[in-house]
MIKOLZA-542621 format. One record per residue (C-alpha): residue in three letters; x, y, z. Coordinates in steps of 0.001 Angstrom, whole numbers, padded with zeros to 6 digits, always signed. Example, Ala and Ser with C-alpha at 12.3 -4.5 7.8 and 13.67 -1.06 7.14 Angstrom:
2
ALA+012300-004500+007800 SER+013670-001060+007140 
end
This chain:
424
MET+090427+080161+101091 VAL+088641+079223+104112 PRO+085202+080313+104347 ALA+084130+082174+107699 ASP+081604+079320+108925 VAL+083720+076173+108409 PRO+083947+073839+111433 ALA+086807+074768+113830 MET+087691+071054+113052 VAL+088290+070027+109618 GLN+089557+066646+107811 THR+092881+066761+106379 LEU+094165+064683+103526 ASP+095733+062087+105443 GLY+092398+061704+107718 VAL+094047+063403+110743 ARG+091592+066013+112198 THR+093246+069274+112715 HIS+092236+072518+114746 LEU+091906+075738+112792 LYS+093397+078374+115230 LYS+090859+081744+115582 ILE+092439+084957+115736 LEU+091160+088066+116847 TYR+092635+091011+114859 ILE+091844+094553+116242 SER+092620+097654+114309 TYR+091926+101266+115410 ASP+092186+102145+111637 GLY+089525+101321+109480 MET+088958+099101+106740 THR+087306+101709+104821 ASP+090281+103942+104891 PRO+092960+103440+102348 LEU+095712+102497+104979 GLY+093260+099376+106049 GLN+092746+098432+102396 SER+096743+098413+101879 GLN+098307+097465+105031 VAL+095603+095167+106746 ILE+093558+093268+104177 PRO+096431+091940+102330 TYR+097852+090258+104964 LEU+094917+089161+106551 LYS+093446+087439+103218 GLU+097212+085112+102816 LEU+096782+084281+106692 VAL+092975+083160+105917 LYS+094697+081187+102988 ASP+096875+079348+105358 GLY+094189+078127+107391 TYR+093454+080562+110005 ARG+090095+081797+111160 VAL+090108+085459+111382 THR+087671+087954+113045 LEU+088648+091450+112252 LEU+087419+094087+114592 SER+088141+097600+113345 VAL+087030+101254+113960 GLU+085560+103034+110983 LYS+084603+106753+110394 LYS+080622+106798+109773 ASP+081015+108479+106609 ARG+083040+106005+105283 LEU+081622+103312+106135 GLU+078066+104155+104627 LYS+079836+104977+101386 ASN+081908+102008+100963 GLY+081307+099358+103829 GLN+079395+097044+101793 GLN+082222+096941+099418 ILE+084825+095985+101773 ARG+082210+093552+103557 SER+081882+091637+100531 LEU+085629+091322+099646 LEU+086063+090227+103328 GLU+083423+087979+103332 ALA+084724+086618+100028 SER+088141+085919+101532 GLY+086811+084261+104497 ILE+087338+086851+107158 LYS+084208+087843+109495 TRP+084419+091651+110175 GLU+082944+093292+113037 THR+082808+097289+113325 LEU+082568+100111+115851 ILE+082039+103878+114737 PHE+085143+106031+115442 THR+084168+108986+118274 THR+085168+112307+117096 GLN+083849+114561+119928 PRO+084730+115614+122717 PRO+088465+115718+121341 LEU+090780+113547+123493 LEU+088195+111908+125397 SER+087006+110510+122355 LYS+090039+108260+122489 LEU+088882+106886+125917 ILE+085281+106602+124643 ASP+086564+104357+121990 GLN+088921+102611+123994 ARG+085979+101311+126362 LYS+084114+100021+123614 LEU+086858+098434+121817 ASN+087378+096839+125346 ARG+083915+095580+125564 LYS+083555+094340+121992 ALA+086405+092276+122224 LYS+085796+090511+125539 GLN+082284+089756+123918 LEU+083861+088378+120784 HIS+085728+086192+122711 ARG+083010+084827+124882 GLU+081720+083806+121517 ASN+084634+082680+119530 ASN+087054+081468+122074 PHE+090052+082788+120166 ASP+093471+081139+120209 MET+095355+084548+119722 VAL+094725+088255+119639 HIS+096796+090332+117062 CYS+096379+094216+117698 ARG+097545+097009+115616 SER+098620+100178+117256 TYR+098217+101264+120685 VAL+094516+101842+121660 ALA+093942+098403+119936 ALA+096828+097211+122066 GLU+094725+098167+125297 ALA+091883+096195+124244 GLY+094018+093311+123403 SER+096391+093434+126276 LYS+093496+093428+128643 LEU+091804+089907+126836 ALA+095237+088512+126915 LYS+095733+088930+130745 THR+092448+087549+131418 THR+092499+084732+128973 GLY+095797+083514+128888 ILE+096086+083471+125009 PRO+098836+085133+122946 PHE+098862+088903+122602 LEU+100962+090244+119351 PHE+101837+093647+119430 ASP+101669+095059+115881 MET+103318+098146+117018 ARG+103623+100252+113740 GLY+105169+103345+115240 PHE+106272+105096+118744 TRP+102269+106440+118867 VAL+102710+108372+122096 ASP+105724+110460+120781 GLU+104186+110965+117303 ARG+101131+112658+119372 VAL+103840+114920+120889 ASP+106350+115495+117654 SER+103290+116378+115404 GLY+102194+119044+117690 LEU+098902+117555+118461 TRP+099792+116989+122218 ASN+101442+120160+123701 LEU+102815+119138+126790 LYS+102827+122557+128345 ASN+098875+121879+128658 PRO+098462+119885+131690 LEU+096052+117705+130123 PHE+097985+116722+127536 LYS+100860+116113+129755 PHE+098788+113721+131945 PHE+097749+111672+129024 TYR+101019+111495+127921 THR+102304+110118+131176 ILE+099729+107690+131376 TYR+100199+106192+128005 LYS+104114+106135+128188 LYS+103354+103926+131368 LYS+100828+102024+129037 GLU+103162+101613+126070 LYS+105814+100026+128771 ARG+103154+097653+129561 TYR+102232+096518+126187 PHE+105800+095912+125382 ALA+106198+093899+128590 ALA+102842+091995+128201 SER+103248+091062+124289 SER+104196+087806+123409 HIS+105959+089246+120038 ILE+106615+092587+118553 ILE+106211+093708+115032 SER+108312+097108+114278 LEU+108208+098639+111004 THR+111992+099412+110788 GLU+115252+098080+111867 LYS+115907+101771+113603 GLY+112798+100968+115779 LYS+113654+097590+116702 GLN+117049+099026+118192 GLU+115309+101592+119959 LEU+113160+098770+121843 MET+116144+096936+122616 ASN+118457+100031+123691 THR+115849+102210+125540 TYR+113137+099668+126660 LYS+115206+096554+127193 VAL+112890+094637+124633 PRO+114998+091118+123866 ALA+115833+090943+119865 ALA+113988+087543+119491 LYS+110778+089376+120723 ILE+110971+091499+117646 THR+110271+091177+114230 VAL+110983+093757+111682 ILE+108006+094057+108962 PRO+108152+097609+106837 CYS+104793+098690+105137 CYS+105024+096490+102337 ALA+103155+097036+099022 ASP+101263+094870+096103 LEU+104364+094816+093836 ALA+101869+092926+091057 HIS+099701+095988+091185 PHE+102732+098314+091106 ASP+104631+097293+088123 TYR+105575+099598+085395 ARG+105892+096776+082947 ARG+102410+096463+082657 LEU+102007+099942+081159 SER+102462+100431+077507 SER+104399+103454+075791 GLY+100786+104291+074305 GLU+098934+104088+077551 MET+101543+106354+079216 GLU+101401+108965+076515 ASN+097782+108738+076564 ILE+097929+109224+080753 LYS+100104+112326+079893 LYS+097753+113654+077559 ARG+094600+113544+080006 SER+097005+115044+082715 ASP+097725+118090+080690 ILE+101436+117128+080595 PRO+103565+118176+077222 ALA+105128+115287+075526 GLY+108756+115171+076568 ALA+108351+116796+079635 ARG+110460+115855+082799 VAL+107883+114884+085493 LEU+108642+114738+089408 SER+105954+113409+091727 TYR+104604+113151+095182 LEU+101854+110783+096139 GLY+099587+111083+099253 SER+098348+113572+101385 LEU+100230+116562+102023 GLY+101100+118707+105415 GLY+101183+116784+108919 TRP+104363+114633+108624 TYR+105234+115765+105159 MET+106718+118735+104395 THR+105139+120218+101546 GLY+107427+123983+101975 GLU+110660+121853+101357 MET+109419+119604+098473 LEU+107973+123044+096751 GLU+111468+124648+097014 PHE+113316+121301+095814 PHE+110835+121607+092694 LYS+111472+125289+092407 ILE+115434+124564+092114 LEU+114566+121840+089647 GLN+112623+123899+087455 GLN+115429+126520+087303 LYS+117777+123594+085870 ILE+114643+122455+083741 PRO+112432+124946+082643 SER+109941+122614+081260 ALA+109500+120487+084407 ILE+106393+119551+085524 PHE+105249+118629+089687 LEU+102717+116017+089243 ILE+100948+116003+092997 ILE+098294+112718+093067 THR+096647+113506+096085 HIS+092915+114074+097260 ASP+093848+116999+099230 ASN+092115+120599+098455 LYS+093532+121547+095002 GLU+093042+125378+095475 GLN+094726+125525+098847 LEU+097505+123679+097721 LEU+098191+126051+094600 GLN+098180+128924+097006 LYS+101195+127156+098574 VAL+102797+126905+095162 GLU+102346+130359+094380 ALA+103528+131758+097527 LYS+106954+129645+096929 GLY+107126+131867+093519 ILE+106376+128694+091482 ASP+104015+129100+088423 LYS+100881+127113+089205 GLU+100788+126332+085525 VAL+103585+123780+085785 VAL+101804+122236+088797 ARG+099183+119107+088306 VAL+097269+118353+091252 ILE+095030+115288+090539 PRO+093055+113229+092860 ALA+093201+109296+092126 GLY+091552+105962+093102 ARG+093884+103048+093968 ASN+093539+101667+090482 GLU+094565+104932+088857 VAL+097878+105521+090649 PRO+100273+103040+089040 GLY+099622+104788+085724 LEU+100040+108205+086986 LEU+103206+107075+088812 SER+104432+105851+085474 VAL+104927+109423+083753 SER+107064+110151+086483 ASP+110984+110562+086088 TRP+111381+111048+089928 ASN+109286+110719+093172 ILE+109894+112915+096361 PHE+108814+112636+099648 PHE+110176+115001+102702 ILE+108966+113797+106206 LYS+109983+115614+109503 ASP+112286+114514+111342 ALA+111214+113646+114832 TYR+112106+110711+117805 SER+108855+108773+116934 LYS+109861+108638+113114 LYS+112428+106253+113885 ALA+109752+103712+113542 SER+108283+105376+110341 SER+107913+103189+107244 PRO+106103+105331+104299 THR+103630+102865+102346 LYS+104444+105003+099153 GLN+108110+104069+099057 GLY+107471+100586+098109 GLU+104917+101748+095710 VAL+107267+103871+094086 MET+110083+101735+094075 ALA+107840+099058+092609 MET+107174+101164+089449 GLY+111138+101897+089044 ILE+111195+105350+090074 PRO+113963+107022+091910 VAL+113199+108398+094855 ILE+114233+111974+096492 CYS+114012+111567+100410 ASN+115580+112459+103795 ASP+116774+109569+106062 ILE+113655+108726+108270 GLY+113422+105437+109875 ASP+115268+103094+107303 THR+114281+105023+104149 GLY+117785+106523+103741 LYS+119357+103114+104326 ILE+117133+101625+101880 VAL+117661+104056+099127 GLU+121673+103944+099243 GLU+121868+100573+100008 SER+119652+099665+096631 ALA+120883+102974+094490 ALA+117025+103893+094404 GLY+117356+107643+094208 ILE+118954+110380+095801 LEU+119392+111228+099891 VAL+118776+114745+101121 LYS+120931+115344+103950 SER+119173+118555+105329 PHE+116908+121353+104014 GLN+119311+124101+103715 GLN+119426+125874+100081 LYS+122783+124815+099305 GLU+122351+121231+100234 LEU+118926+121004+098234 GLU+120910+122602+094884 ALA+123630+119829+095544 ALA+120853+117149+095735 CYS+119252+118223+092804 HIS+122404+118154+091054 ARG+123327+114653+092073 LEU+119652+113996+090657 LEU+120128+115172+087360 ASN+123744+112969+087442 PHE+121774+109929+088742 GLN+121512+106948+086100 PRO+118449+105237+087366 ASN+118086+101224+086574 LYS+113839+100784+086552 ALA+114571+096800+086768 ALA+117292+096948+089832 ILE+114853+099713+091441 ARG+111860+097360+091371 GLU+114164+094422+092412 ALA+115093+096419+095441 ALA+111302+096893+096140 PHE+110929+092827+096246 LYS+114051+092863+098921 TYR+112252+095103+101245 TYR+108445+095705+100547 ASP+106888+092490+098954 LEU+103844+091777+100436 ALA+104274+088097+100192 ARG+107541+088185+102079 GLY+105656+090372+104809 ALA+102995+087800+104785 ALA+105418+084712+105363 LEU+106828+086803+108241 TYR+103556+087015+109876 LYS+102791+083154+109342 LYS+106025+082369+110815 ILE+105003+084336+113947 TYR+101689+083037+114128 GLU+103169+079482+114006 ASP+105418+079982+116803 LEU+103218+081910+119110 LEU+100482+079002+118587 ASN+102256+075703+118614 
end
């Protein structure tokens, strides 16, 4: 670990003095958000261990920062990461993004004056605007961690209705900015191979300029071997899951991109074949609203468990699952989608039921990690359920496949290689 206050020049074992490269990492996602804790901090901790001096600039929700900020700050300080924060602007809609953008631009410029960074690493588009401006004026490398096609995600999700002239204006502006980020970046991170192909085919980005790093997982944390059969039985009892019941699980928030109705429809078909089946939904979403949707589908709410869980509780709850499901809306922007939950679930040795979004289908089929649903028509859902009941999962093999695609150490090694190439 490299403390945050070490000198920029350090003595190596052979007596040669070497320069510790200084990195500004900008994220519009907060570190007090689960995404920041699972998809930003673990990588940065590994990079610091490798000798990089990291300043992390993130935009935080005020209430979450007040509640969890000190805990995250202590974690980052112990890891040698300097943390700078801005407060997320909520009002007025849409214009709040521009307000945050100006704050990020100013703060990045100020931090560079104080630290003279060697590189700027930007997570997603709002961060990329600040980073690309800094790179243009200073000449330092700009690493664009694009995560996905953010502009099109806003349209595909319905947040930006292009029939509205204001949204149409912003869409046009940001599509131009997007091309500028692709051109100005020294290197680009894509979450998926499909996303990489789209960058190459549509935006003419050279293949050598793109590295694919999916949303990785802490596979030591998500490990079914850490739980004894006795612990799993106790989790079932606390969750009111009868001994011997077959369990379908879902992990994370519902709505948005995740197709609640279609997943409930699949469970309804499963329950017709296995009447004692339980649907375990691990989420912080509103329980009553969710159970209303359950009943609207004609499913008895008594066979559904809605349980919120902290990060440390999730592996235990997943461990009682026979299968895990996630259906994601298919759209252009989802070519670049990599669900974090896929690596976590596969690391637990649990077969998944999913549709083909980004690289999900390819990974499931290549690793025999579950069942791929081709469409959401009743006949296909019934056929998929039939395939599931005849599927013989190999827990060890599914976990091994998680290491191939989602190992955090592998992801960190890819980031280190990119850093070395850009800075040496």
